[in-house]
N, CA, C and O atoms as CSV, one atom per row, in Angstrom:
chain,resi,resn,atom,element,x,y,z
A,1,MET,N,N,24.277,79.463,-138.884
A,1,MET,CA,C,25.056,78.375,-138.305
A,1,MET,C,C,25.709,78.873,-137.023
A,1,MET,O,O,26.318,79.942,-136.997
A,2,ASP,N,N,25.578,78.093,-135.970
A,2,ASP,CA,C,26.274,78.373,-134.723
A,2,ASP,C,C,27.683,77.789,-134.804
A,2,ASP,O,O,27.923,76.820,-135.524
A,3,LEU,N,N,28.603,78.385,-134.065
A,3,LEU,CA,C,29.998,77.952,-134.084
A,3,LEU,C,C,30.476,77.664,-132.668
A,3,LEU,O,O,30.119,78.362,-131.719
A,4,ILE,N,N,31.283,76.633,-132.547
A,4,ILE,CA,C,32.005,76.345,-131.306
A,4,ILE,C,C,33.483,76.590,-131.586
A,4,ILE,O,O,33.981,76.232,-132.653
A,5,PHE,N,N,34.185,77.196,-130.635
A,5,PHE,CA,C,35.622,77.375,-130.811
A,5,PHE,C,C,36.379,76.775,-129.642
A,5,PHE,O,O,35.904,76.753,-128.507
A,6,ILE,N,N,37.570,76.289,-129.954
A,6,ILE,CA,C,38.521,75.770,-128.973
A,6,ILE,C,C,39.819,76.526,-129.250
A,6,ILE,O,O,40.357,76.449,-130.354
A,7,GLU,N,N,40.317,77.246,-128.266
A,7,GLU,CA,C,41.498,78.076,-128.495
A,7,GLU,C,C,42.670,77.634,-127.632
A,7,GLU,O,O,42.513,77.248,-126.474
A,8,GLU,N,N,43.836,77.706,-128.233
A,8,GLU,CA,C,45.106,77.433,-127.573
A,8,GLU,C,C,45.148,76.067,-126.901
A,8,GLU,O,O,45.697,75.909,-125.810
A,9,MET,N,N,44.555,75.081,-127.577
A,9,MET,CA,C,44.644,73.704,-127.085
A,9,MET,C,C,46.070,73.213,-127.321
A,9,MET,O,O,46.584,73.310,-128.436
A,10,ARG,N,N,46.693,72.702,-126.305
A,10,ARG,CA,C,48.049,72.162,-126.408
A,10,ARG,C,C,47.951,70.649,-126.564
A,10,ARG,O,O,47.258,69.970,-125.806
A,11,VAL,N,N,48.661,70.141,-127.562
A,11,VAL,CA,C,48.655,68.713,-127.861
A,11,VAL,C,C,50.082,68.282,-128.158
A,11,VAL,O,O,50.798,68.968,-128.887
A,12,ASP,N,N,50.501,67.155,-127.602
A,12,ASP,CA,C,51.793,66.587,-127.955
A,12,ASP,C,C,51.594,65.669,-129.146
A,12,ASP,O,O,50.741,64.781,-129.124
A,13,ALA,N,N,52.397,65.892,-130.197
A,13,ALA,CA,C,52.258,65.112,-131.421
A,13,ALA,C,C,53.605,64.966,-132.104
A,13,ALA,O,O,54.513,65.772,-131.903
A,14,ARG,N,N,53.716,63.930,-132.908
A,14,ARG,CA,C,54.906,63.732,-133.726
A,14,ARG,C,C,54.587,64.236,-135.128
A,14,ARG,O,O,53.816,63.627,-135.869
A,15,VAL,N,N,55.198,65.360,-135.467
A,15,VAL,CA,C,54.972,65.954,-136.781
A,15,VAL,C,C,56.262,66.609,-137.244
A,15,VAL,O,O,56.907,67.339,-136.492
A,16,GLY,N,N,56.627,66.341,-138.480
A,16,GLY,CA,C,57.816,66.954,-139.045
A,16,GLY,C,C,58.612,65.985,-139.889
A,16,GLY,O,O,58.387,64.775,-139.862
A,17,ILE,N,N,59.549,66.541,-140.640
A,17,ILE,CA,C,60.355,65.743,-141.570
A,17,ILE,C,C,61.731,65.404,-141.015
A,17,ILE,O,O,62.420,64.539,-141.555
A,18,PHE,N,N,62.136,66.074,-139.943
A,18,PHE,CA,C,63.460,65.821,-139.380
A,18,PHE,C,C,63.413,64.633,-138.428
A,18,PHE,O,O,62.379,64.373,-137.813
A,19,GLU,N,N,64.517,63.914,-138.302
A,19,GLU,CA,C,64.559,62.718,-137.461
A,19,GLU,C,C,64.140,63.012,-136.019
A,19,GLU,O,O,63.408,62.233,-135.408
A,20,ARG,N,N,64.606,64.134,-135.485
A,20,ARG,CA,C,64.239,64.471,-134.099
A,20,ARG,C,C,62.733,64.647,-133.958
A,20,ARG,O,O,62.177,64.374,-132.894
A,21,GLU,N,N,62.065,65.101,-135.021
A,21,GLU,CA,C,60.611,65.288,-134.982
A,21,GLU,C,C,59.863,63.965,-135.123
A,21,GLU,O,O,58.727,63.832,-134.668
A,22,LYS,N,N,60.500,63.006,-135.746
A,22,LYS,CA,C,59.874,61.685,-135.911
A,22,LYS,C,C,59.984,60.853,-134.636
A,22,LYS,O,O,59.163,59.969,-134.390
A,23,ILE,N,N,60.993,61.139,-133.838
A,23,ILE,CA,C,61.261,60.347,-132.637
A,23,ILE,C,C,60.494,60.877,-131.430
A,23,ILE,O,O,59.816,60.121,-130.734
A,24,ALA,N,N,60.605,62.163,-131.191
A,24,ALA,CA,C,60.033,62.748,-129.971
A,24,ALA,C,C,58.849,63.646,-130.308
A,24,ALA,O,O,58.907,64.435,-131.251
A,25,PRO,N,N,57.782,63.523,-129.536
A,25,PRO,CA,C,56.650,64.429,-129.759
A,25,PRO,C,C,57.020,65.863,-129.401
A,25,PRO,O,O,57.895,66.103,-128.569
A,26,GLN,N,N,56.354,66.791,-130.026
A,26,GLN,CA,C,56.516,68.201,-129.705
A,26,GLN,C,C,55.138,68.791,-129.418
A,26,GLN,O,O,54.121,68.263,-129.870
A,27,THR,N,N,55.114,69.864,-128.682
A,27,THR,CA,C,53.852,70.494,-128.329
A,27,THR,C,C,53.383,71.380,-129.469
A,27,THR,O,O,54.118,72.230,-129.971
A,28,LEU,N,N,52.142,71.157,-129.862
A,28,LEU,CA,C,51.494,71.982,-130.873
A,28,LEU,C,C,50.401,72.798,-130.207
A,28,LEU,O,O,49.840,72.400,-129.186
A,29,GLU,N,N,50.112,73.933,-130.794
A,29,GLU,CA,C,48.971,74.736,-130.359
A,29,GLU,C,C,47.920,74.684,-131.460
A,29,GLU,O,O,48.199,75.005,-132.615
A,30,ILE,N,N,46.715,74.277,-131.091
A,30,ILE,CA,C,45.627,74.147,-132.055
A,30,ILE,C,C,44.508,75.096,-131.668
A,30,ILE,O,O,44.086,75.157,-130.513
A,31,ASN,N,N,44.038,75.837,-132.666
A,31,ASN,CA,C,42.829,76.643,-132.549
A,31,ASN,C,C,41.842,76.078,-133.554
A,31,ASN,O,O,42.178,75.875,-134.721
A,32,LEU,N,N,40.635,75.827,-133.102
A,32,LEU,CA,C,39.658,75.115,-133.916
A,32,LEU,C,C,38.308,75.809,-133.769
A,32,LEU,O,O,37.867,76.095,-132.656
A,33,THR,N,N,37.659,76.075,-134.893
A,33,THR,CA,C,36.295,76.596,-134.906
A,33,THR,C,C,35.497,75.713,-135.839
A,33,THR,O,O,35.936,75.417,-136.950
A,34,PHE,N,N,34.311,75.286,-135.388
A,34,PHE,CA,C,33.502,74.406,-136.234
A,34,PHE,C,C,32.023,74.699,-136.071
A,34,PHE,O,O,31.558,75.105,-135.007
A,35,GLY,N,N,31.304,74.481,-137.152
A,35,GLY,CA,C,29.872,74.716,-137.164
A,35,GLY,C,C,29.118,73.592,-136.477
A,35,GLY,O,O,29.525,72.431,-136.516
A,36,VAL,N,N,28.001,73.966,-135.842
A,36,VAL,CA,C,27.120,73.001,-135.184
A,36,VAL,C,C,25.681,73.308,-135.603
A,36,VAL,O,O,25.378,74.426,-136.020
A,37,PRO,N,N,24.802,72.320,-135.492
A,37,PRO,CA,C,23.402,72.546,-135.869
A,37,PRO,C,C,22.749,73.633,-135.016
A,37,PRO,O,O,22.956,73.683,-133.803
A,38,ASP,N,N,21.960,74.503,-135.653
A,38,ASP,CA,C,21.256,75.564,-134.937
A,38,ASP,C,C,20.255,75.017,-133.925
A,38,ASP,O,O,19.988,75.654,-132.907
A,39,GLU,N,N,19.703,73.840,-134.204
A,39,GLU,CA,C,18.654,73.314,-133.318
A,39,GLU,C,C,19.163,72.965,-131.921
A,39,GLU,O,O,18.359,72.818,-131.000
A,40,ALA,N,N,20.461,72.832,-131.743
A,40,ALA,CA,C,20.984,72.572,-130.393
A,40,ALA,C,C,20.615,73.722,-129.468
A,40,ALA,O,O,20.087,73.496,-128.379
A,41,ALA,N,N,20.885,74.942,-129.885
A,41,ALA,CA,C,20.564,76.104,-129.053
A,41,ALA,C,C,19.056,76.327,-128.979
A,41,ALA,O,O,18.534,76.706,-127.930
A,42,GLN,N,N,18.372,76.098,-130.062
A,42,GLN,CA,C,16.924,76.317,-130.088
A,42,GLN,C,C,16.190,75.399,-129.116
A,42,GLN,O,O,15.178,75.784,-128.530
A,43,ASN,N,N,16.707,74.183,-128.952
A,43,ASN,CA,C,16.060,73.201,-128.087
A,43,ASN,C,C,16.778,72.998,-126.761
A,43,ASN,O,O,16.325,72.214,-125.926
A,44,ASP,N,N,17.903,73.701,-126.557
A,44,ASP,CA,C,18.695,73.552,-125.335
A,44,ASP,C,C,19.001,72.078,-125.065
A,44,ASP,O,O,18.820,71.578,-123.955
A,45,ASP,N,N,19.479,71.388,-126.134
A,45,ASP,CA,C,19.630,69.935,-126.098
A,45,ASP,C,C,21.057,69.548,-126.484
A,45,ASP,O,O,21.471,69.734,-127.629
A,46,ILE,N,N,21.797,69.013,-125.527
A,46,ILE,CA,C,23.196,68.619,-125.743
A,46,ILE,C,C,23.328,67.539,-126.808
A,46,ILE,O,O,24.364,67.453,-127.467
A,47,THR,N,N,22.306,66.717,-126.989
A,47,THR,CA,C,22.394,65.638,-127.976
A,47,THR,C,C,22.304,66.146,-129.407
A,47,THR,O,O,22.538,65.384,-130.345
A,48,ARG,N,N,21.970,67.413,-129.591
A,48,ARG,CA,C,21.837,67.974,-130.942
A,48,ARG,C,C,23.026,68.851,-131.341
A,48,ARG,O,O,22.982,69.552,-132.352
A,49,THR,N,N,24.075,68.800,-130.541
A,49,THR,CA,C,25.255,69.593,-130.860
A,49,THR,C,C,26.466,68.674,-130.971
A,49,THR,O,O,26.341,67.455,-130.851
A,50,ILE,N,N,27.619,69.254,-131.198
A,50,ILE,CA,C,28.884,68.526,-131.201
A,50,ILE,C,C,29.572,68.856,-129.884
A,50,ILE,O,O,29.834,70.022,-129.590
A,51,ARG,N,N,29.856,67.850,-129.110
A,51,ARG,CA,C,30.440,68.072,-127.785
A,51,ARG,C,C,31.932,68.367,-127.901
A,51,ARG,O,O,32.699,67.544,-128.401
A,52,TYR,N,N,32.332,69.534,-127.441
A,52,TYR,CA,C,33.735,69.924,-127.548
A,52,TYR,C,C,34.639,69.030,-126.729
A,52,TYR,O,O,35.791,68.820,-127.109
A,53,ASP,N,N,34.153,68.490,-125.605
A,53,ASP,CA,C,34.989,67.593,-124.811
A,53,ASP,C,C,35.313,66.321,-125.583
A,53,ASP,O,O,36.425,65.802,-125.489
A,54,GLU,N,N,34.348,65.821,-126.343
A,54,GLU,CA,C,34.585,64.630,-127.163
A,54,GLU,C,C,35.531,64.936,-128.321
A,54,GLU,O,O,36.365,64.105,-128.681
A,55,VAL,N,N,35.404,66.119,-128.900
A,55,VAL,CA,C,36.307,66.536,-129.980
A,55,VAL,C,C,37.742,66.607,-129.465
A,55,VAL,O,O,38.657,66.089,-130.105
A,56,ILE,N,N,37.941,67.240,-128.322
A,56,ILE,CA,C,39.282,67.394,-127.753
A,56,ILE,C,C,39.906,66.032,-127.450
A,56,ILE,O,O,41.057,65.784,-127.807
A,57,GLU,N,N,39.161,65.163,-126.805
A,57,GLU,CA,C,39.697,63.837,-126.466
A,57,GLU,C,C,39.999,63.023,-127.722
A,57,GLU,O,O,41.003,62.311,-127.769
A,58,ARG,N,N,39.147,63.119,-128.734
A,58,ARG,CA,C,39.377,62.381,-129.987
A,58,ARG,C,C,40.650,62.860,-130.678
A,58,ARG,O,O,41.455,62.049,-131.135
A,59,ILE,N,N,40.831,64.175,-130.754
A,59,ILE,CA,C,42.034,64.736,-131.381
A,59,ILE,C,C,43.281,64.304,-130.606
A,59,ILE,O,O,44.254,63.848,-131.206
A,60,ARG,N,N,43.257,64.442,-129.301
A,60,ARG,CA,C,44.421,64.053,-128.495
A,60,ARG,C,C,44.746,62.571,-128.672
A,60,ARG,O,O,45.912,62.200,-128.807
A,61,GLY,N,N,43.725,61.734,-128.670
A,61,GLY,CA,C,43.929,60.299,-128.844
A,61,GLY,C,C,44.540,59.960,-130.190
A,61,GLY,O,O,45.465,59.152,-130.269
A,62,GLU,N,N,44.034,60.568,-131.243
A,62,GLU,CA,C,44.550,60.300,-132.589
A,62,GLU,C,C,45.981,60.791,-132.753
A,62,GLU,O,O,46.820,60.084,-133.313
A,63,LEU,N,N,46.265,61.991,-132.271
A,63,LEU,CA,C,47.602,62.557,-132.471
A,63,LEU,C,C,48.655,61.869,-131.614
A,63,LEU,O,O,49.846,61.945,-131.914
A,64,ALA,N,N,48.230,61.209,-130.566
A,64,ALA,CA,C,49.177,60.470,-129.726
A,64,ALA,C,C,49.687,59.212,-130.421
A,64,ALA,O,O,50.722,58.678,-130.022
A,65,THR,N,N,48.997,58.726,-131.440
A,65,THR,CA,C,49.356,57.453,-132.059
A,65,THR,C,C,49.867,57.581,-133.493
A,65,THR,O,O,50.194,56.570,-134.114
A,66,ARG,N,N,49.943,58.780,-134.024
A,66,ARG,CA,C,50.288,58.957,-135.438
A,66,ARG,C,C,51.491,59.874,-135.618
A,66,ARG,O,O,51.850,60.643,-134.726
A,67,HIS,N,N,52.102,59.774,-136.790
A,67,HIS,CA,C,53.126,60.722,-137.205
A,67,HIS,C,C,52.690,61.335,-138.526
A,67,HIS,O,O,52.219,60.634,-139.422
A,68,PHE,N,N,52.848,62.642,-138.639
A,68,PHE,CA,C,52.560,63.368,-139.871
A,68,PHE,C,C,53.829,64.096,-140.292
A,68,PHE,O,O,54.510,64.687,-139.454
A,69,ASN,N,N,54.148,64.059,-141.562
A,69,ASN,CA,C,55.290,64.831,-142.045
A,69,ASN,C,C,54.986,66.321,-142.052
A,69,ASN,O,O,55.846,67.136,-141.718
A,70,LEU,N,N,53.763,66.678,-142.432
A,70,LEU,CA,C,53.396,68.079,-142.619
A,70,LEU,C,C,52.264,68.503,-141.695
A,70,LEU,O,O,51.353,67.724,-141.416
A,71,LEU,N,N,52.330,69.735,-141.225
A,71,LEU,CA,C,51.211,70.289,-140.465
A,71,LEU,C,C,49.950,70.336,-141.322
A,71,LEU,O,O,48.842,70.167,-140.811
A,72,GLU,N,N,50.114,70.562,-142.606
A,72,GLU,CA,C,48.970,70.608,-143.511
A,72,GLU,C,C,48.208,69.281,-143.508
A,72,GLU,O,O,46.977,69.268,-143.489
A,73,THR,N,N,48.936,68.179,-143.527
A,73,THR,CA,C,48.317,66.855,-143.524
A,73,THR,C,C,47.632,66.598,-142.185
A,73,THR,O,O,46.528,66.054,-142.146
A,74,LEU,N,N,48.273,66.981,-141.106
A,74,LEU,CA,C,47.670,66.846,-139.787
A,74,LEU,C,C,46.372,67.657,-139.720
A,74,LEU,O,O,45.362,67.175,-139.208
A,75,GLY,N,N,46.403,68.876,-140.234
A,75,GLY,CA,C,45.214,69.722,-140.234
A,75,GLY,C,C,44.072,69.128,-141.035
A,75,GLY,O,O,42.921,69.149,-140.598
A,76,GLU,N,N,44.385,68.602,-142.200
A,76,GLU,CA,C,43.348,67.967,-143.029
A,76,GLU,C,C,42.774,66.741,-142.323
A,76,GLU,O,O,41.579,66.467,-142.433
A,77,TYR,N,N,43.606,66.011,-141.609
A,77,TYR,CA,C,43.146,64.837,-140.869
A,77,TYR,C,C,42.133,65.238,-139.790
A,77,TYR,O,O,41.079,64.616,-139.657
A,78,VAL,N,N,42.459,66.272,-139.030
A,78,VAL,CA,C,41.554,66.738,-137.975
A,78,VAL,C,C,40.264,67.276,-138.588
A,78,VAL,O,O,39.177,67.005,-138.079
A,79,ILE,N,N,40.375,68.023,-139.660
A,79,ILE,CA,C,39.178,68.540,-140.332
A,79,ILE,C,C,38.284,67.399,-140.793
A,79,ILE,O,O,37.067,67.452,-140.612
A,80,ASP,N,N,38.875,66.370,-141.385
A,80,ASP,CA,C,38.072,65.218,-141.821
A,80,ASP,C,C,37.349,64.558,-140.647
A,80,ASP,O,O,36.206,64.124,-140.794
A,81,LEU,N,N,38.000,64.478,-139.486
A,81,LEU,CA,C,37.325,63.950,-138.295
A,81,LEU,C,C,36.069,64.764,-137.969
A,81,LEU,O,O,35.002,64.209,-137.708
A,82,LEU,N,N,36.223,66.088,-137.992
A,82,LEU,CA,C,35.092,66.952,-137.648
A,82,LEU,C,C,33.979,66.870,-138.689
A,82,LEU,O,O,32.802,66.802,-138.335
A,83,LEU,N,N,34.343,66.876,-139.964
A,83,LEU,CA,C,33.334,66.836,-141.021
A,83,LEU,C,C,32.655,65.471,-141.098
A,83,LEU,O,O,31.429,65.390,-141.166
A,84,ASP,N,N,33.444,64.406,-141.087
A,84,ASP,CA,C,32.914,63.064,-141.334
A,84,ASP,C,C,32.387,62.372,-140.076
A,84,ASP,O,O,31.282,61.829,-140.082
A,85,GLU,N,N,33.164,62.392,-139.014
A,85,GLU,CA,C,32.772,61.659,-137.811
A,85,GLU,C,C,31.799,62.448,-136.931
A,85,GLU,O,O,30.832,61.894,-136.408
A,86,PHE,N,N,32.065,63.742,-136.774
A,86,PHE,CA,C,31.222,64.549,-135.895
A,86,PHE,C,C,30.095,65.263,-136.639
A,86,PHE,O,O,29.179,65.784,-136.003
A,87,GLY,N,N,30.142,65.299,-137.965
A,87,GLY,CA,C,29.057,65.874,-138.744
A,87,GLY,C,C,29.020,67.387,-138.809
A,87,GLY,O,O,27.971,67.968,-139.088
A,88,SER,N,N,30.145,68.033,-138.556
A,88,SER,CA,C,30.183,69.491,-138.664
A,88,SER,C,C,30.073,69.899,-140.131
A,88,SER,O,O,30.666,69.251,-140.993
A,89,PRO,N,N,29.323,70.964,-140.430
A,89,PRO,CA,C,29.229,71.419,-141.817
A,89,PRO,C,C,30.413,72.269,-142.273
A,89,PRO,O,O,30.639,72.425,-143.473
A,90,TRP,N,N,31.177,72.826,-141.312
A,90,TRP,CA,C,32.261,73.751,-141.639
A,90,TRP,C,C,33.294,73.720,-140.514
A,90,TRP,O,O,32.943,73.643,-139.337
A,91,VAL,N,N,34.584,73.781,-140.895
A,91,VAL,CA,C,35.664,73.731,-139.907
A,91,VAL,C,C,36.793,74.672,-140.333
A,91,VAL,O,O,37.145,74.754,-141.510
A,92,ARG,N,N,37.347,75.375,-139.352
A,92,ARG,CA,C,38.585,76.135,-139.545
A,92,ARG,C,C,39.544,75.700,-138.450
A,92,ARG,O,O,39.170,75.604,-137.281
A,93,ILE,N,N,40.793,75.436,-138.843
A,93,ILE,CA,C,41.806,75.024,-137.878
A,93,ILE,C,C,43.089,75.804,-138.140
A,93,ILE,O,O,43.449,76.070,-139.287
A,94,SER,N,N,43.763,76.162,-137.066
A,94,SER,CA,C,45.138,76.642,-137.184
A,94,SER,C,C,45.969,75.786,-136.235
A,94,SER,O,O,45.571,75.498,-135.107
A,95,ILE,N,N,47.125,75.396,-136.731
A,95,ILE,CA,C,48.033,74.546,-135.960
A,95,ILE,C,C,49.407,75.189,-136.011
A,95,ILE,O,O,49.885,75.578,-137.077
A,96,ALA,N,N,50.033,75.297,-134.855
A,96,ALA,CA,C,51.350,75.933,-134.802
A,96,ALA,C,C,52.333,75.086,-134.007
A,96,ALA,O,O,51.999,74.520,-132.967
A,97,LYS,N,N,53.551,75.017,-134.526
A,97,LYS,CA,C,54.681,74.510,-133.759
A,97,LYS,C,C,55.206,75.690,-132.956
A,97,LYS,O,O,55.290,76.809,-133.462
A,98,LEU,N,N,55.555,75.435,-131.707
A,98,LEU,CA,C,55.962,76.511,-130.812
A,98,LEU,C,C,57.472,76.552,-130.633
A,98,LEU,O,O,58.097,75.534,-130.334
A,99,GLY,N,N,58.049,77.720,-130.817
A,99,GLY,CA,C,59.450,77.946,-130.503
A,99,GLY,C,C,60.440,77.058,-131.230
A,99,GLY,O,O,61.463,76.683,-130.657
A,100,ILE,N,N,60.164,76.713,-132.475
A,100,ILE,CA,C,61.078,75.810,-133.172
A,100,ILE,C,C,62.209,76.516,-133.902
A,100,ILE,O,O,63.171,75.885,-134.338
A,101,MET,N,N,62.083,77.844,-134.031
A,101,MET,CA,C,63.149,78.615,-134.675
A,101,MET,C,C,63.503,79.800,-133.789
A,101,MET,O,O,62.653,80.349,-133.087
A,102,LYS,N,N,64.757,80.177,-133.834
A,102,LYS,CA,C,65.232,81.304,-133.025
A,102,LYS,C,C,64.449,82.570,-133.388
A,102,LYS,O,O,64.271,82.906,-134.559
A,103,ASP,N,N,63.995,83.250,-132.351
A,103,ASP,CA,C,63.283,84.522,-132.482
A,103,ASP,C,C,61.951,84.406,-133.235
A,103,ASP,O,O,61.464,85.391,-133.789
A,104,VAL,N,N,61.373,83.219,-133.255
A,104,VAL,CA,C,60.046,83.008,-133.852
A,104,VAL,C,C,59.193,82.283,-132.821
A,104,VAL,O,O,59.554,81.199,-132.362
A,105,ARG,N,N,58.074,82.873,-132.461
A,105,ARG,CA,C,57.219,82.267,-131.432
A,105,ARG,C,C,56.468,81.050,-131.969
A,105,ARG,O,O,56.420,80.013,-131.308
A,106,ARG,N,N,55.883,81.169,-133.160
A,106,ARG,CA,C,55.089,80.082,-133.738
A,106,ARG,C,C,55.311,80.016,-135.244
A,106,ARG,O,O,55.572,81.023,-135.901
A,107,VAL,N,N,55.200,78.800,-135.768
A,107,VAL,CA,C,55.150,78.572,-137.207
A,107,VAL,C,C,54.000,77.605,-137.431
A,107,VAL,O,O,53.907,76.590,-136.741
A,108,GLY,N,N,53.121,77.903,-138.385
A,108,GLY,CA,C,51.981,77.008,-138.534
A,108,GLY,C,C,51.204,77.183,-139.814
A,108,GLY,O,O,51.636,77.851,-140.753
A,109,VAL,N,N,50.041,76.560,-139.819
A,109,VAL,CA,C,49.137,76.595,-140.968
A,109,VAL,C,C,47.729,76.918,-140.481
A,109,VAL,O,O,47.385,76.726,-139.315
A,110,GLN,N,N,46.934,77.412,-141.416
A,110,GLN,CA,C,45.512,77.619,-141.176
A,110,GLN,C,C,44.764,77.050,-142.370
A,110,GLN,O,O,45.105,77.329,-143.519
A,111,ILE,N,N,43.739,76.247,-142.088
A,111,ILE,CA,C,42.974,75.581,-143.139
A,111,ILE,C,C,41.493,75.735,-142.820
A,111,ILE,O,O,41.090,75.681,-141.658
A,112,GLU,N,N,40.689,75.926,-143.859
A,112,GLU,CA,C,39.239,76.022,-143.708
A,112,GLU,C,C,38.577,75.144,-144.757
A,112,GLU,O,O,38.940,75.188,-145.932
A,113,ARG,N,N,37.597,74.343,-144.327
A,113,ARG,CA,C,36.892,73.447,-145.241
A,113,ARG,C,C,35.411,73.380,-144.870
A,113,ARG,O,O,35.028,73.576,-143.717
A,114,SER,N,N,34.591,73.094,-145.887
A,114,SER,CA,C,33.163,72.833,-145.697
A,114,SER,C,C,32.865,71.413,-146.155
A,114,SER,O,O,33.595,70.830,-146.957
A,115,ARG,N,N,31.784,70.878,-145.629
A,115,ARG,CA,C,31.353,69.554,-146.046
A,115,ARG,C,C,30.896,69.627,-147.509
A,115,ARG,O,O,30.203,70.556,-147.923
A,116,LYS,N,N,31.305,68.630,-148.257
A,116,LYS,CA,C,30.915,68.558,-149.655
A,116,LYS,C,C,29.455,68.100,-149.733
A,116,LYS,O,O,29.059,67.145,-149.065
A,117,THR,N,N,28.675,68.780,-150.543
A,117,THR,CA,C,27.274,68.396,-150.725
A,117,THR,C,C,27.075,67.939,-152.161
A,117,THR,O,O,27.847,68.272,-153.061
A,118,GLY,N,N,26.025,67.172,-152.340
A,118,GLY,CA,C,25.684,66.806,-153.701
A,118,GLY,C,C,26.034,65.436,-154.014
A,118,GLY,O,O,25.805,64.980,-155.135
């Protein structure tokens, strides 16, 4: 399986349980790795892969309109987009809130999922 990665993508999103987090978006850092069909590279054909530009725009569009209480829920939502809508067989995501606590650079989650077969 070939993999595409997107690193240190910055996205403004409303995520959190505190009132200030529900009102104002905060910047998140997302790292995403996902599987793509091997035949894309074998045939040098963009139509046989998952376009990272479309993935980035889809994630930004969705997160601009939603609120999530938990980073875990946000991560599962993005993973479901990749598995179900884009057809990736495997996805790993890490999402971090930046600078939300004194003397802590990031706080976040990492989730990995595969498409269910059978």
